[in-house]
N, C-alpha and C positions, 0 to 999 in steps of 0.2 A: 368603213371604206376609207382608205387613205388617199392622199392627193394623187399619187401615181395612177391608182385605179380610176379615179375620176377623170384625170386627164386622158387616159386611154379610152374611156367610154365616150368622152366628148369627141375625140378624134375619129373614132369608129362611126359615131352618129353623123358627124359632118361629112365623112367620106361617103356614107350610104345616102345621105340626103343629096349630095352632088350627083351621084350616079343613079338616082332613083328611077328616072325615066328610061334609062338604058337596061335595067334589070329585067330578066325574063319573068313572066307571070308565076312560074313554078317557084322561083327564088323568093319573090315577094310573099307568096302563100306560106312558104316555110318560115320566113322571117315573122310573119304575122302569127303563126302558130307558136313559134318560140317566144314571142312577146307575151302571148296569152298565158303560156306555161310559166314564164318568169313572174308575171303579175299575180298568178295564182299562188305561187310559192313565197311571194313577198310578205314580210311580217307586217302585221297591222300597226299603224302608227299609234304611238302612246298618246293618250288624251292630253291636251295642253291645258295647264292650269293658268288661269288669268285672274289676277287679284283685282279687287274693286279699285284699288289705287291706280293700277295700270289702266283700267277702263276710264277712270276719271281724268287722268292726265293724257289720255289718247295713246298711251303706250310709248311716249317719247323717251328717248335715251338721254335724260338730263342728269343733273347732279343728284336729284332725289328719285331717279328711276328705280334704284334698288334701295329700299327703305333704310337698311342699316349699314350700307356701304360707307357712308360718311362717318358714321359712328365708329366703324372699324378702323378707318384711317386716323381718326382722332384718338382712338385707343392706343395707337402707336406713337403718334406725334406728340401728344401731351406728356407722356412719361419721358420722352427724349428731351423735350424742352425743359422739363423740371430737372432732369439730370444735368443738363448743360448749365442751367441757372445755378444749381447747387454747387457745381464745380467752380464756376466763376466766383460765387460768394465765398467759398472755402479758400480760394486763392487770395481774394482780397483780405479776408480775415487774417490769413497767415502772413501776408505782406505787412499788414498793420502791426501785427505782433512783433515782426522782425524790426520794423522801424522804431517801435516803442522800446524794444530791448536795446537797440543801438543808441537811442537818445538817453536811456538810463545810464548806459555805460559812459557815454560822453559827459553827462552831467556829473557822474561820480568822479571822473578823471579831472574835470575842470574845477570841481569844488574841493579837491584834495590839496593838501599843502605840499606834496612832493613835486619837484620839478618834472617836466615831461621827459627829460633825458633819463630819469630813473627808471621809467617804464621801458626804455629801450635797452637797458642793461640786462644781459643774460643772467648775471648773478642774482639780480633782483627777482627775475622770474623763477629761478631755482629756489630762492629764499621763500617766495610766496607759496610755491608748490609744497615745499617742505613744511611750512608752518600750517598749511591746511590739513596735513595728515596728522 
């Protein structure tokens, strides 16, 4: 039964309860017969399963009301935290590698006997490229 059906049923019940004293006896008899017929056709309720843990905790709706619900939440949260920590670690590692590489290049340039202006010369860059091949 959806919410519209429930709302309609509540409105009809409220309207009938308000006007109950003014209804003729034949109408109340027909309504009583209709109610009995509806109750006879009503499906039997499914048996309710109650766990021992729910009985022990009084059936309260706390964090541990559903035994594995917190485990399910942690099953999602923990891998996400591991992923974020791994990505941060990888970023830090790559940044350290980049800094070490730049330091190595700076040390090679400073320890070389060539003047710094030689590295700015385009002909020198062409010479280095050609000599590497």
